[in-house]
C-alpha positions, 0 to 999 in steps of 0.5 A: 883388707878384710871387710866385716859384714852385717845383715839387715833384719828386713832382708832376713825377714824377706828371704825367710818369708817371716810374718811381722807381728810388730815392727819396731820404729827402727825396723828398716835400719836394724842390722844383725851383726853376729852369726849366732842365734839365741834361744832364751830358755834360762832367761825366761826363768830369770837367769840373765848371766851371759845373755847376748842381746846382740843375737836374734832370739828364737822361741819354740814350743818348749819356751812357749809352753813354759811361759804359758804355765804362768798366769797372765800377769807373771807372763807379762812380767817375764816378757817385760824383762826379756824385751828390756834387753833390746835385742834385734828381734824375737822370732817364734817358730811353728806359726805360733802366735804370741800372746797379748802380753808378749805383743804388749811388751814388744811394743812397750820396749819397741822390739820387733816381733816375728813369726815363722812357719818352720820348726824350731830346729830347722829355723835355727840351723838355716838362719845360722847357716845363712848368717854365717855365709853373709857375715863370713870374713872375706876379701877379693883377690886378683886371679882365676879360680877353676875346679880341676878333678874336684880340687879348687885351684886358684891361679895367681900371677902377673897380669898377662901371664896366661891365667885366663888362657890356661882356664880356657884350655882347662874348660875345654878339657872338661874342668869348670870355671868359677871366677876370672880376674876377681875372686871373692874369697870367704872363710866359712870355717877355721880351715875352709875357704870358699871362692866365687865370682862377683855377680857382675862378672860371673861366667865371663872371661877375658881373652886378650885379642878376642875380648869378653866371652861367656863361658856358659853360653860358649861351652855349656852350663856344665863348664861353670860352677858358682863356688868351690873350696880353695884347695890349692894356690898356683903362682904362675911365674915367667921362667928365670934361669937365675931362680931355683925351683923345687924339683922334688916337692919334699917341702910343701909351701903354703900361702896364707889367705884370711888366716888359713894356710893353703898349699902353694905351688910355684910353676915357671912357664916358658913357651911350649910348656903345656900349662893346662896339663901341668895344672891337672897334675898339680891338682891330682898331686894335691888331692893325693897329699890331702888323702895322705900319699906323698910321691916325693916322700915315697921316692926319697925313701926308695932312694935312701933304701937303695943306697943303704942296701948298696952300702951294706953290700959294700 
């Protein structure tokens, strides 16, 4: 199930250390529900077609300078119409204090008025990134996420199949753990998934027969990572002699997570197989494919050329 998220305006104010010039009566309950930020330029000139009142509105030097060219009565009329749309808040950059007319209209329409010390461009980009992360589509999936040679590899499979044990072996080989048991996955871009661990279980891993261990304290801070892009999903399954497993790798399999197709490898295991080493090879092979090299395709073409030459000689 994909959850939807919002951000309390009061949380944004606290995280960005914003100055409150006027707080609306519903300030504590106002939620930002879209990741985009508006910049009311055309609106100040009276053009409100396509205006999105669900967005946080940001004004910078250009907008403030434009409004200050008008007489106080006209300036007040401009803000009167702007605030009548009841957007979440108006945020002014560069510590520019709003005019009395602006404050009066904010109070009249009960809209929150804020000030930031940041430049307009920096303010908009950082808030957009902040909201994008906070509101990204997400889900929590059972599995183990590790970073192997820079590749984010999500290990899935039945409980007790050996995912955590493989992660421990990978950590001992110099790779890093991101999450064990539960992986929070966010879609940060149309084709980008970022995985992390829930705060409560971050850095911990469960080993049956031993219990819970703290990877950071046992192996050092270099053995963990807070988050990573998910580049490959590996489904670990018990070996079954009746199943047919891919031996060439010509056709790349995919699994879909949050609408994003992620390469999938199914790896059967039996006692004695070095799963950690196999996962290292899978990660390196996936990285090569992303860079445009496919060993299976090269091998097949080489075999085809060999038979073509043999047929020609015959």
